[in-house]
N, C-alpha and C positions, 0 to 999 in steps of 0.2 A: 564631325567635331572631334578634336583630340581629347581623349579621356585621361591622359597621363602627362606628366611633366617631361617633355623631350629634353635630352641632354644638350648642353651647350656644344656647338660644333667643335670647339677646342678640345673637349673631352674625347670626341670621336677621332679627331686628328691624332691625339696622343695614343689612344688605345688601339686604333686600327692601322696607324702608320708609323709613328715614332717608335713605340715599344717593339712591335714585331720586326721592324727593319733595323733595330738597334741604332736609331738616329737620335742625336741630341737636338735640343732647340737651336743651339749654335750652328750645328751642321745644316739644318734645314733653312734657317734664316740666311746663312751665307749662300746656300744653294739657290734661294729664290730672290736674293738681292734686297733683303730688308734688314733692319736692325733687330738684333736679338731681343731687345726689350719689347718691340712690337709683337713679335711672334709669341714671346712668353706671356704677354697680356692676353692673347687669344687662347693659348693652351690652358691658361689658368682661369678662363671665363670672365676676364675683366674687360675684354674688347670683343666686338663682333667682327664678322667677316664681310668686308666690302666687296664690291664688284671686282676691283683690281686685285684684291687678295684672292678671290675665287679663281680668277684667271691664272694667277701664279701657282696656287695649290693644284689646280687641274693639270697644268703643264707638268709640274714636278711629280705628281703621283698618278698620272695617266687616268684621270677621271674627267668629269665635265665641270665647268663653272656652275652649271645649274644644280649639281649635287650640293655644292658648298652653300650656294645661295638659298636653296630649299631648306637645308638644315638650319640656317640662320633664321629664315622666315618662320619656320615652324616653332623654333625656340622663342622668337620675339612675340609671335601671335599668342602662344600659350601664356607667356608672362603678362601680356596686355589683358588677356581675358581674366586674369586674377585680380586686376586692379580697376578696370573700367566698370562703372556702375551704369548699366543700361537703362534703369528706370528713370534716370535724370535726362535721358536723351529723347527729344521730341521726334516723333515719326511724322514724315511729310507725305506719306502715302497710306492709303487705307485698303486698297484692293490688292489683288495678287500681282498686279503689274509693277515691275521694277525696271528702272532705267539701268542699262548695263554700263 
């Protein structure tokens, strides 16, 4: 279980790729074929990374789509854990057996 608040993937995109490579949001948006507004929303943490966006970023930055999707999933799961009240959820199993 994650014990810390993972950064939004857009934060990593900015700090690990845009800043070191001296790229602007406009440069990258044009390079991956999307609107600047859409990439800006990701970089600023207002939008998540979709499967399609993961493919685009992976191709542009020589990474894998799984990297981007895992970053997004970790962020989303941590956020959900902060708001879901488990005590209101009824359990439908009582033994150690769980259906996969």
